[in-house]
N, C-alpha and C positions, 0 to 999 in steps of 0.2 A: 413435474419435478423441476425446481428452479436451480439455477447455477449457484455454486458455492463461491463466495467472494471472501478473501482474506484482507482485512484492513489493518495495516501496520502503521501506527502513529503513536508517538510518545506523549503527545498532548491529550490527556484523558477526555477533556470536554470536546475537542475536535473529533477524536476517534468515536466517541459515543454518538455525537450528532450525525456524523457521516454514516455510521452503521445503522442508526435508526432510519435515516432517509432511504438507504438501500433496502432495508427490511420492509419498509412501507411500500417500496416498489416491487416487492415480491421475491427478493433474493434471499438466499440462505447465507447469512453473514457470520464469519468468525472474526474475532478481534485479537490483536497482539500488540503489546506495548513496546517490544523491542525485537531485535533480530532473533534472539534465542527462542522467545515464545513463538515467533513466526516459523522458525525451522521445525519446532515441535509440531505445529499444526500441519505444516506441509508434509511431514513424515508419518503422521498418524494415518491409520487405515480409515476406511470408510469412503465417503464421497470425495471425489477429486476436487481440488481447488482449481476453478476455471480462470479466475481473475485475481491478481495480486494488486492491491492499491497500497502503495508504499510511500511514506514520507522520505525525502532525500536526506534529511538531517536526523539520523537516529543515533542514540548513544551506543558507542562501541563499533558500529559498522554502518557505512552509509547505505542509502536505499538502492543505489546503483549496484553495489556489491551483493546485496540481498537479492535483487532481481536476477543477477547472473547466477547465483546459487539456486534460485528457484527454477530457472531455465535449465540448469544441468539436471535437475530432478524430473522436469516435465517440459520438453521443448515446445509444447503447444500452449503453455500457460500465457494468458494475456497479462500485460503489465501496464499499470497507470501510475505515474510518479506524481507526488504532491510536493509543493514547496512554496515557501514565502520568500526565499532567497532570490537575489537578482543575478548573481554571478554563477550561473549553472554551466558546467561542462556538457553542453548539448550532445557532443559526440559520444558520451557514455550512455545516453538514453536508449533503452530497448523497448520503448513504448512512448505514448504521449505524455507530456508534462503539463499538469494543471498547476499554474502558478498564480498565487494570489498577489494582487497589486494593492499596496497600501495607499489609500487616498489621504492627502495631506490632513484633512480635518479629523481623521480617525487615528492617526499615528501618535 
């Protein structure tokens, strides 16, 4: 039985690509476009979400706040933050931050 991962990302293409890669690696992946959808997944019965992969810049609620809410529901959930932003309040992180760096020729 593989671990269940919840990917929360408002960019549809990025969420889809990341979810496909995780599924190809053998994980059971759920997707959410915003924090409301994510909370619905976290609260539904069935298999426990072991890892939350969350974008820091979500509409309505930032990823740090969503991660804290997930931890209140399950203190053992693992958190991975995603961002393309440069000015991140690192002290708020409750897990590693994967930060994309824009290379000059691609910006």
